C-alpha positions as CSV (number, residue, x, y, z in Angstrom):
1,M,0.0,0.0,0.0
2,L,1.3,3.4,-0.9
3,K,2.0,5.5,2.2
4,T,4.3,8.3,1.1
5,L,4.8,10.0,-2.2
6,P,7.9,12.0,-3.0
7,Y,7.3,15.7,-2.4
8,A,8.0,16.5,-6.0
9,A,5.2,14.2,-7.1
10,V,2.8,16.0,-4.8
11,L,3.9,19.3,-6.2
12,A,3.5,18.0,-9.7
13,A,-0.1,17.3,-8.9
14,F,-0.8,21.0,-8.6
15,A,0.3,21.6,-12.1
16,T,-2.9,19.8,-13.4
17,T,-5.4,21.6,-11.2
18,A,-7.8,24.2,-12.4
19,F,-8.7,25.4,-9.0
20,A,-8.1,28.9,-7.6
21,A,-4.8,29.5,-5.7
22,D,-6.7,30.1,-2.5
23,A,-8.9,27.0,-2.7
24,P,-8.8,24.9,0.4
25,V,-8.5,21.7,-1.6
26,V,-6.6,20.8,-4.8
27,T,-7.1,17.7,-7.0
28,G,-4.1,16.4,-8.8
29,K,-3.0,13.7,-11.2
30,L,-0.1,11.6,-9.9
31,G,-0.1,8.9,-12.5
32,E,-2.1,7.7,-15.5
33,D,-5.1,6.7,-13.4
34,T,-4.0,8.0,-9.9
35,Y,-5.8,11.0,-8.5
36,L,-6.0,12.3,-5.0
37,M,-7.1,15.4,-3.1
38,V,-4.7,17.5,-0.9
39,A,-5.3,20.5,1.3
40,D,-3.9,23.9,0.5
41,T,-1.1,22.9,2.9
42,H,-0.2,20.1,0.4
43,M,-1.3,17.4,3.0
44,T,-3.3,14.4,1.9
45,L,-7.1,14.5,2.5
46,Y,-9.2,11.6,3.7
47,T,-12.9,10.4,3.9
48,F,-14.6,8.5,6.7
49,D,-16.9,5.6,5.9
50,K,-19.1,6.4,8.9
51,D,-20.1,9.8,7.5
52,E,-23.3,10.2,5.6
53,K,-23.7,12.4,2.5
54,G,-23.6,16.0,3.8
55,V,-23.2,14.9,7.4
56,S,-20.0,14.6,9.4
57,N,-19.9,11.9,12.2
58,C,-16.4,12.7,13.3
59,Y,-16.3,14.9,16.5
60,D,-14.5,15.1,19.8
61,E,-11.6,12.6,19.9
62,C,-12.2,11.6,16.3
63,A,-11.9,15.2,15.1
64,G,-8.8,15.6,17.3
65,L,-7.1,12.9,15.2
66,W,-8.8,13.7,11.9
67,P,-9.2,17.5,11.8
68,P,-12.0,18.5,9.4
69,V,-11.1,20.8,6.5
70,I,-12.9,24.0,7.5
71,G,-14.2,26.5,5.0
72,E,-15.9,29.9,5.3
73,T,-19.5,30.6,4.4
74,G,-19.8,32.2,1.0
75,M,-16.4,31.1,-0.2
76,E,-16.1,30.0,-3.8
77,L,-15.5,26.3,-4.3
78,P,-14.9,24.3,-7.5
79,K,-17.6,22.2,-9.1
80,G,-18.4,19.2,-6.9
81,Y,-17.3,20.8,-3.7
82,S,-19.6,22.2,-1.0
83,L,-19.7,23.3,2.6
84,I,-21.6,21.3,5.1
85,S,-22.6,22.6,8.5
86,R,-21.0,20.8,11.5
87,K,-22.9,20.6,14.8
88,D,-20.3,22.9,16.3
89,G,-21.3,25.7,13.9
90,T,-18.3,25.5,11.6
91,E,-18.5,24.8,7.9
92,Q,-16.6,21.7,6.6
93,V,-15.5,21.3,3.0
94,A,-17.0,18.2,1.3
95,Y,-16.6,16.7,-2.1
96,K,-19.9,15.3,-3.6
97,G,-21.3,15.6,-0.1
98,Q,-18.5,13.5,1.5
99,P,-16.8,15.5,4.3
100,L,-13.0,15.9,4.0
101,Y,-10.4,15.5,6.8
102,L,-6.7,15.7,7.5
103,W,-4.8,13.1,9.6
104,V,-2.6,14.2,12.5
105,K,0.0,11.5,11.9
106,D,0.8,12.7,8.4
107,E,3.8,14.9,9.1
108,N,4.9,15.9,5.6
109,P,3.3,16.6,2.2
110,G,3.0,13.3,0.4
111,D,2.4,11.3,3.6
112,M,-0.6,9.0,3.3
113,T,-0.4,7.1,6.6
114,G,-4.1,7.5,7.3
115,D,-5.2,5.4,4.3
116,G,-6.9,2.2,5.6
117,V,-6.9,3.2,9.3
118,K,-9.4,0.9,11.1
119,D,-10.7,0.1,7.6
120,V,-12.9,3.2,7.6
121,W,-10.5,6.0,6.6
122,H,-9.4,6.4,2.9
123,I,-7.5,8.8,0.8
124,A,-10.0,11.3,-0.8
125,R,-10.2,10.8,-4.5
126,P,-12.3,12.7,-7.1
């Protein structure tokens, strides 16, 4: 299982994006059929199988380990992305309704150590 990509490969992903420079999420192509989403910090993003479309079910200890990608009401987002309201009043970025998260154990851009955690966390892909 792929757990780390060379930083240059992550940066190369940004060359294929059509998103605005200030977008909270970037989608890139890393290989012929390999796509993933990364935050504006270049860190890998994840989805959670226990979420529902448009609803985050990751709070408290879960959100401490898997910080949600937070957006601002009214911000422009690329097609397919939206903001969902969290029960704490913040707005979380979602792709096709699926909330997006970071993983605290990913230390460097290109790290993908959260993929497969407890069989419910996965790299976010378009």
